[in-house]
C-alpha positions in Angstrom: -0.3 -12.4 18.3 -0.3 -9.2 20.3 -3.4 -7.1 20.6 -6.6 -7.7 22.5 -9.5 -10.1 22.2 -13.1 -9.3 22.9 -13.8 -12.8 24.2 -15.1 -14.4 21.0 -11.8 -14.8 19.3 -11.8 -11.5 17.4 -8.4 -10.0 17.6 -8.1 -6.2 17.5 -4.9 -4.9 15.8 -4.0 -1.4 15.0 -3.1 0.5 11.8 -4.3 -1.8 9.0 -3.3 -5.4 8.3 0.4 -5.2 8.9 0.3 -7.3 12.0 -1.7 -10.0 10.3 0.8 -10.2 7.5 3.5 -11.3 9.9 1.7 -14.5 11.0 3.2 -17.6 9.3 -0.1 -19.4 9.7 -1.8 -16.8 7.6 1.0 -16.9 5.0 0.8 -20.7 4.8 -2.9 -21.4 4.9 -4.7 -18.4 3.8 -5.8 -18.4 0.1 -6.4 -14.9 1.1 -9.6 -13.5 2.4 -7.8 -10.2 2.9 -10.6 -7.8 2.9 -14.4 -7.7 3.3 -15.5 -4.2 2.7 -19.1 -3.7 3.6 -19.0 -0.1 4.8 -21.4 2.4 3.5 -19.1 4.6 1.5 -16.5 2.0 0.4 -13.9 3.9 2.4 -12.9 1.2 4.8 -10.1 -1.3 5.1 -9.1 -1.1 1.4 -9.8 2.4 0.2 -10.8 5.9 1.1 -13.0 8.0 -1.1 -16.6 8.3 -2.3 -16.7 5.4 -4.7 -14.5 2.7 -5.9 -13.6 4.7 -9.0 -12.1 7.7 -7.2 -10.9 5.8 -4.1 -7.2 5.6 -3.1 -5.9 2.7 -1.1 -4.7 3.5 2.4 -0.9 3.9 2.5 0.9 0.6 2.9 -2.1 -1.7 2.3 -0.7 -3.2 -0.9 2.6 -3.9 0.9 0.7 -5.4 3.8 -1.0 -7.9 1.4 2.1 -8.6 -0.8 2.7 -12.1 0.5 -0.9 -13.3 0.1 -1.8 -15.4 -2.9 -5.3 -14.0 -3.6 -7.7 -11.4 -2.4 -11.4 -12.0 -2.1 -13.1 -8.6 -2.1 -16.8 -8.5 -1.2 -18.8 -5.3 -1.7 -22.5 -4.5 -1.2 -22.4 -1.7 -3.8 -24.6 -3.0 -6.6 -23.6 -0.5 -9.2 -19.9 -1.5 -8.9 -19.8 -4.6 -11.1 -17.4 -7.5 -10.5 -15.2 -6.7 -13.5 -14.5 -3.1 -12.6 -13.8 -4.1 -9.0 -11.4 -6.8 -10.0 -9.8 -4.3 -12.4 -9.4 -1.8 -9.6 -7.6 -4.4 -7.5 -5.2 -5.1 -10.4 -4.7 -1.4 -11.2 -3.6 -0.7 -7.7 -1.3 -3.7 -7.7 -3.1 -5.8 -5.1 -2.6 -9.6 -5.2 -4.6 -11.4 -7.8 -8.2 -11.6 -6.7 -11.9 -11.9 -7.4 -14.5 -9.4 -6.6 -18.3 -9.8 -6.1 -21.1 -7.4 -5.3 -23.7 -8.7 -2.9 -27.3 -7.5 -3.0 -29.9 -6.0 -5.3 -30.7 -2.5 -6.3 -33.9 -2.8 -4.2 -31.9 -3.5 -1.1 -29.6 -0.7 -1.9 -32.4 1.8 -2.2 -34.3 0.4 0.9 -31.2 0.9 3.1 -30.5 4.4 1.9 -27.4 3.3 0.0 -26.2 1.1 2.9 -25.0 -2.4 2.9 -26.7 -5.7 3.6 -26.7 -7.2 7.0 -24.5 -10.2 7.8 -26.9 -13.0 6.6 -26.4 -12.6 2.8 -22.6 -12.3 3.3 -22.6 -15.4 5.5 -24.5 -17.4 2.8 -22.0 -16.1 0.2 -19.1 -17.2 2.2 -20.6 -20.6 2.9 -21.2 -21.2 -0.8 -17.8 -19.9 -1.9 -15.7 -22.8 -3.2 -12.6 -21.9 -1.2 -13.0 -22.5 2.6 -11.1 -19.6 4.2 -9.3 -19.9 7.5 -8.9 -16.1 8.2 -11.2 -13.2 7.8 -10.3 -9.5 8.0 -12.7 -6.6 8.4 -13.4 -3.4 10.3 -17.2 -3.5 10.3 -19.3 -5.5 12.7 -21.7 -6.9 10.1 -18.8 -8.4 8.2 -17.2 -9.8 11.3 -20.6 -11.4 12.2 -20.7 -12.9 8.7 -17.3 -14.5 9.2 -18.5 -16.0 12.5 -21.7 -17.2 11.0 -19.8 -18.8 8.1 -17.6 -20.7 10.5 -14.3 -19.0 9.6 -12.1 -19.9 12.6 -9.8 -16.8 12.7 -11.3 -13.4 12.7 -9.2 -10.3 12.8 -10.8 -6.9 13.4 -8.9 -4.1 11.7 -8.6 -0.8 13.5 -7.5 2.3 11.6 -5.4 5.1 13.0 -7.3 8.4 13.4 -8.1 10.0 10.0 -6.0 13.1 10.7 -2.9 10.8 10.7 -3.7 9.5 7.2 -3.5 13.0 5.6 
């Protein structure tokens, strides 16, 4: 793939996940770990907005994931339960998927509404019954969780500047 690597096998691609979609390896082997959102305001790779319930997907994201079989969506937002998150994916016509919240209300308050560090995410991925081959994310804690869990292919998603999204 084109792009740049930071020396540990993390590829940097621009403007969402479009480049990753083009890889036949991903199409064939990924039972899709398409997004790992663990950014403070849930306005990362998948959405923009204050919460899941008023968030709008970035333009083109659904099309970029159209050829994947399934999306695993991880969130650290404890008040966003699994069922509403999964409903949100379906409502916005993402591939079929499962959604889980990681963390406790105590953790959420103690971090000022922020997300967990990479360790709980890593443990979740290690325990998940599907062994993923590719991980996508934009935040460093999630990328570190992929590395910790032994996911061999890590793709760092880089968004265009916000003014270009409006």
